[in-house]
N, C-alpha and C positions, 0 to 999 in steps of 0.2 A: 603454458601455464606460468612458466618462469617469467616471461615478459609481462604477463598480467600482474604478477606479484610485484615485479620491479616498479611498475607504474601505479600500483594501487595506492589510494589515499583514503584517509578517514573523512568521509563526505557527509555533510549535514543534509538533511532532507526538508529544509524549510520550504513550505509551500508558498505560493504567491510570487509577486514580482520583487526581485532583489533590488535594493537601492544602490548597489555597487559599492557601498561603503562597508558592507558586511563581508568580512574575510572568513569568519568561522561561524558555525552554527552553535547551538546550545551545548552540543557534546564535544566542542573543541575542534571539529573537523572542518573541511573546506565546504563552503556553501555550494550546493549542487547547482543552483540557478547561476551563481557567479561563474562556476566552472564551465557550464555550457556556454554562457555568454562570452567568456574569454576564448574558448575553443572556436566559436564562430568568428570572433575578432581576428584571431590568428589566421584562420582559413581565408577570410576576406583579404587580409593583409598580404598573404602569399599570392593570392590571385591577382591583386593589383600590381605586384612586382613581377608577374609573369612566371611565378614559381608554383610548386605543388608539394604535397607531402612526399610524393615519390622522389622528387628532385632533391629536396632538402634533407630527407631522412627522418625516420620516426624519433630518433634520439634528439635531434635538433628541435623538432616540433615540440616534443615533450618539454624541453628547456624553455622554449618560447611561451608555451602555455603556462608553465610554472611561474615564470617571471611576471606574466600578465596577471595571474591569479593573486600573487603575493604583493603586487604593486599597489600601494595605496593611492587612489586617484586624487586624494586631497593634497598629496605632496607637491611642493614647488621645486624649481630647479635647485634652490638652496638646500633642499632636503635630500638630494641625490648623494649617496655616500661616495667619497673619493675612490674607494676600492672598486665600486661598480664602473666608474670611469676608467680606472687603471686597467681593469680586465678587458675592457672594450678596446682601448688604445694599444695595449700590448698584443699586437696582431699575431705574432709568431709564438707567443706564450713562453718566452725565455726569462720572464721575471724582470725585464727592463723595457722601458720605452725609448726607442732610438729614433733617429731622424726619419728613417724609412717608414717606421710605424706611423709617425705623424703624417707623412706624405700620403700614405694609403688612406688614413682616416679623413684627411682633408678632401681628397678626391671623392671618396664615397659619400662624404657629407655634402657634395654638390659643387665644389670648386673645380673647374675644368682647365683653367689657365695654368700651364706648367710653371711659369715664372712666379705666379702668385702662390702656388702650392709650395714651391721651394722657399720663397721669402717667409711665408707664415710658419713653415716648419722650423726654419732656422731661428726665427724670432722666439717661438715658443721654447725651443730647446735652450736657447741662450738665457731666457728668463727663468726657466724652471730648474735647469741643471745647475744647482748651486755649487757643487764641488768641481764642475767643469771636467768631468771624467768621460764625456762623450755620450752619456745616456742619463735618463731620468729614473731614479730609484723609486720604490714605492713610498719611502719616507718623504722624499722631495716632492712627489706628486701630492701626497696628503697635505703637506704644508702649503702648497700653492693652489689647491683645488678651488677654494672659495675666495682667493685673493687676487689671482691673476686674471685679468680681464679677457685675455685671449682664450682661456679655458672656459670661462663663464659663458661665452657666446655659443659654445658647443654643448653645454650641459644637457639640454633637452634632447640632443641627438643620441646620447648613449642609452636612453630608455625608449628610443623610437623602434618599435618592433619591425617595421618595414626595413629599416636600416640594418637591424640585427640579422634578419633573414638574408638580406643582400650580402652582408659580410660573410655569413656562413657559406652561401652559394658560390661566392667568388674567391674567398680567401680562407676557407675552413682548413683545419690542420690536415685533412685528407686530400687537399688540393681542390681545384674547381670542380663543381658538380657536373658542369656541361663540358665534356672533353671532346676536342676536335677529332674527327675520324682518323686523321693522319698521325695522331700522337700515339705511336705504337707501344710506347713504354719500354720495359726491359725484358720483354718475352724473348727477344734475340739480343743478348747483352753485348756491350762494348767488351772486346777482348775476351769473351767467354767468362766474364767476371760474375760472381754471385750477385743476386739482386739485393739491394738495400731495402729494408722494410718501408712501407708507405707511411706508417704512423710514426711521428717523431719519437714518441715515448718507447717504441719498440726497437729503435735503432741502436746498435752497439757503437762504441767509440771506433772511429775509422782513421786510418792514416791518409787515405785519399778516396774521393768519391767523384765519379763521372756522372754527368746528366746531359740529356738532350734538350734542345730548345727548338722545337719544330714550329718556328714563327717567321713569317716573311712579309707581314702586312705593312712594314715601313720601307720596303724596297721600292725603287723608282725605275728600274729597268727590267732585267730578266727576273721573273718570278720562279718559285719552286724551291727556294732554300729551306722551306718547311719540311721537305723530304730528305734534307741533309743527314740528320741523325740516323735515320733508318739505313741509308746507304753506307754511312761510316760504320755502323754496327756490322753490316754484312762484310765490308772490307776488312774490318779489324779481326775477323776470325782467323786471318792468316798470320797475325802478329804472334810470335812465340812468347813474348811478354816477360817471362820470369826473370831474365838476366840481361842487363845492359853492359856489355863489355867496355864501352868507352868511359864508364865511371866505375866499373867493377862493383856493381851493386846487384844483389839478388833480392827480388821482390816477392819470392814465393811464400815467405812467412808473414808478409805485411798484410794489413787489413784494408783491402781495396775493393770497391763495389761499384756497380752500376745502379744509380738511383732512379732510373726511368726517365720520363720526359716531364719538363715543366710545361704542362698543357695549357698554354695561354690562349685566350679568346682571339680570333682573327677579326672581330668586329669593332673593337675599341682598343686603340693602341695604348692609351694611358693605363687602362685596366690591365692589359696584357703585360705592360712593363712592371706594374706592381706585383702581378702574379709571379713573374719570373724572378724578380728581386726577392720576394718572400720565399720562393722555393730554394734559391741559392742560400739565403740567410739561414734558413732552417737546417740546411745541410752543414753549414759551418758551425752550427750549434753542437754538432756531434762528430765532425771530421776536422782533422788538422788542415787539410787542403781540399780544394774544390776546383773541378775543371768542367766547363760547359762546352758543348758542341752544337752549333747552330745549323740552320737559322741565320737570319740577317744580323747586321751589325748593331741593331738595337740591343742585342744580348750583352754587348760590352758595357753599356750604361747600367743595366740591371746587375751584372756581376760586380761592377765597381761600387755600386751602392752597398751591396752586401759585404764586399771586402772592407769598405770604410767602417761599417758597423762592427765587423769582426776585429778590426784594428782599433777598437775603443773610440770610434767616431773620428779618427784621424785619417787624412788622405794617404793614399798609397802611391808608390812609384809605378809608372806604367812603361813597359817596353811595347811600343805600338808598331807592329809590322803591317804595312799597308801601302797601297798605291796612292791613297788619298789621305788628306789630313783629317777629315770628318769633324772639324771643329767649328764649322759655320753655325751661326745662330738659327738660320732658317734654310730650308731647301725646298724650292718651288712653293714658297710661302708657308711652309709647315715647319714647326719647331720639333716635331716628333717624327724623324725619319732616320734611315741608316746613315745619312750624311751629316747628322747633327748629334750623333750619340756622344761624342767626346765633349762637345760644348755643354750638353746637359750634365754630364758627369763632372765637368769642371765647376759649373755653377752650383752643383750639389755638394761641393767640398769633398769630392772623391779622389781627385788627382793631385799628387804632390808634383806640381809642374817643374819645379827646379831640379827634380831628380828624374824626370821623364823624357823619353826620346821617341820621335817619329823615325822609322827606319824603312827605306825602300820606296820613298815617295817618287813617283814618276808619272809622266803624261802631262797633258796640258791643263791649264787652270783658267778660270774665268777672268782672274786678275791677280796682281801681286799682293793685294790687300790682305788676304787670309794668311799667307805665309809670313808677311810682315807682322801682322797682329800676333801670331803665335810666338814669333821671336821676341817681341816686346813683352809678352806675358811670361817668358822664361823657358819656353820649349827649346830643345835642341832638335833640329831636323837634319837627318842624314839621308840625302836623296839617293836614288838608285845609282846615279853616276858616281857619287861619293863612295857608295858601298863597293862598287866595282874597282874604283881606284885604290881604296885602302885595303880591301879584302875583309872577309868575315872575322878573322881573328883580331885585327886592329880595331875594327868597329866594336867588337864585343868588349875589348879592353876599355875603350872610351865609355861605353855604356856602364860597365861595372864600376869604373871610377866615379861616375856621376851618381850612381845609385847608392854606393856605400853599403850600409847594413839595413837600409830601409825595407820594410815589407813590400813585395813587388808582385804585380800581376803581369802576365804575358798575354798580349792580344795579337792573335794571328789571323788577319784577314787574308783569305786565299787569293785575293786579287793582287797581292804583292808578288805572286808567282807569274812566270811567263805563261800566257794562255796557250802558246803553241805546244807547251809541254803538259800543262794542266788546264784543259779547256772548260772544266765544269765551274765556271766563274760567273757570278751574277752581274758584275760590272767590269768586264775585262779591259785591261790596259796593257797593250803590247810593250815588251821591253823589260819584263820583270825578272825576278830571281829564278835561278834553277833550284830544284829541290836540294841538291847536294850543297849549294851555298847556304841555304836556309838551315839545314841540319848542322852544318859546320859552325855557323854562327850561334845557334842555340846551345850546342855542346860547349862552346867556348865561354858561355855565361856561367858555367859551373862555379858555385861558391856564393852567388847572391841569394838573398832570402826570399825565394819565390813561395808565395802562399796560395797561388791558384792561377788560372788562366782560362782562355777560351779560344775557340776556332770558329770562324764565321764566314758567311757569304758563299758557301759551297752550294752550287745548283746542279744536282745530279742529272737533270734532263739533258744537259749539254756535255756530260762526261761520257763520251761515246765508248771509251775503252776502260773506264773505271779507274784510270790512273790517278785522277784527282782524289777520289775517295781513299785510295791507299796512301796518298801523300798526306791527307788530313789525318788519317788514322795514325800515321807515323809522327806527324807534327804534334798531335795531342799527347802521344806517348813520350815524345821528347820533353814536353812541358811537365809531364808527370815525373820524369827522371830528375828534372831540376827541383821540383817540389820535394820529392822524397829523398834527395841527396842531403837535405837538412833534417830529416826525420830519422831517429834512431831505429835501427833494425832490432825487432824484439828478440831475435835469436842470438844477438851479440851480448 
């Protein structure tokens, strides 16, 4: 009965055929004929999108019907209120429109070329963000809604009911409606941590949040990284967690959670990247630091997009531990692969290249061009040979001096490790680091401003003795220690 009351409306009972310009009956209620017509329109629209009321949910359907009922069919694009557009573009609902929000809208509006999405998002942000603070406020949006041509071209999209239903199904605040079977969520949590609520409005302020990214559709060799988060959750049960003696920090009073899995679709890489980006971005809305566990290297692009937005639209420094550069524009003719993640992040304005470093690069390359290009753009590359010669401490000192006080992300691709020691690697390159060298290096980074990080490319199927899972659990914990070393202990 409560649900019936919640959706009850004062309905007019005008008989005959409604001309669709009638919004209310003689008693001021909604025209019954129009209500039925709008419900039929919404049902048809959901069917055309491959959706249903069961998938989208009754609350979302009620919202779609209401907007259809109240929409005046005589309105033109010019009559669409700016606030209607703002609510549609503000995908994560944080009260600002940021570059990633624009990228998601452009993709769902039908633009599929990643370079075109990046260019249009950058152009719109540059034109509408009047005070250049990295995001579009509601006031800036209202001022530009009817004057900026780039926005005018998309006005009709914000009242497109099919697009609204697709946005809810793919990017709704509760996450995607269609969740892959292997996205186990936080039923078995990282490090036995408490679960972070699913709904953003129910989430408490956090010091650090972990999440899984069970996605590997951009991999080009061994598959199975989608099962990485589940394997790391199992291995992490052995981590004592509360106290890190090498930094003398007790985390037992800090607010640390497992936020479940960013359940990205395996069928559409661009949509999946937007889903993971939005998942991480929403976590940063309520947590000081965020750490992702993958999943393939595409996670890095998603996390860096969210970190850029968290950093007021400014790029962040990147400590990139990897056997490969991953800065190529295309891999096997595709711009969206685990081998192009950093190129996409660079072009999206996510990486402060002058403060960023590749560490542990080893193995053969197709040519010298990519390394030369990275050097010209400002990257510092410390190969595995350089790392061995200088040692973890000296390399850490070089990296720290380069970063300064810049907000920093740590990216740990497991293929930087020696596959003879850690075999669960999606793209193994013999001759990598030992775990002890890695942890010594990470601990020597103490003092930099780490705001988050991620671990990727772990493939449990090849991890015969589960040592790789334990190495990743420890690696993610080491990143957390760097993050929380800058966060005040509530008990002090």
